[in-house]
N, C-alpha and C positions, 0 to 999 in steps of 0.2 A: 659597329654596336655599340653604342655608348654607355654609360652609367646609368643615365636618367632613363634609358631604356630597358635596363636589367630590372631597375628600381620597380618600374611599373609594370612587366613579366611579373616579379616575384608578388608584388602587391593584389594584382589581379587573381594569382594562386591562391594568395592566403585568403583572399573574401572569398570565393570559389568554394573553397574548403570548409569557411566556415560555414557557407549555405548548405553545404553537404551534411555536415556534422548536424546541425539544426535540424533537420528533415529526418535525420536517421535516429535520432534521441527524441524528440518532441513529436508527440503525437495530439490527434487533434481534441477540439475542447470537447466534442460533442459526446464523444465515446469515452472519455474519461471521468466526465461529469458522470455519467449515470455509476461507473465504477467507486465514485469517489463519495457517492449519496452512499451506495449497497455497503461501504468500507465503514462508513459513518454508523451507519445503523446496527452492522455486526458487532462494530467495536464497544457501542452502548449496549447492544445485548448482553454482550458478554460482561461486561463491569454489572449491570443488573444480575445475573447468574450467579457471578460470582462473588457478588454480596449476598445474596440469596443463600448458597453453601457455607457461605461463613455464620452465617446467622441461623442454618439449621446446626450446624457442628455444635454452636454452642446453646441453642435454645433446644434442641433435642439430640441429646446425645446417643440416644438409645435407637436413632433413625439414621444408620449408618449407609443404609441401601440409599436411601433418599440423597444424603451427603454428597454419596460417590455418583450419586444420574445427576443430580443438579452441575455438580461441579465438573464431570466429564463431560456435559453436554455444554457449559462453558468453555472449556477447553478446546472441545471441536469448533465452537464456531469462532472462536481466534483463530484456530489454524485456518479456517476458509478466508478468514479476511485476511492473514499473513500470504495465502496462495493469492489472493487479489492483488496486493500490493505490491507485490513481486514479478508478476505473469503481465498483469495489463496496465 
């Protein structure tokens, strides 16, 4: 076996390893498209809920229950979005 044969075997092994790692980490486009759409909607809903909670906090200071309800609801939506980001 000469140096050219060894280099060819190594190059083939590296190319095969790259193919394997791409298959392992990259998922299909169709399923990730739906997840990305859901994540965007959840993120926008979270931002609207957060802004609503801040407005309620300053505009209606006696309505603490409403403020906490809207605020914790927004945080719950963000947790769902966070779960989708790292699990799918």
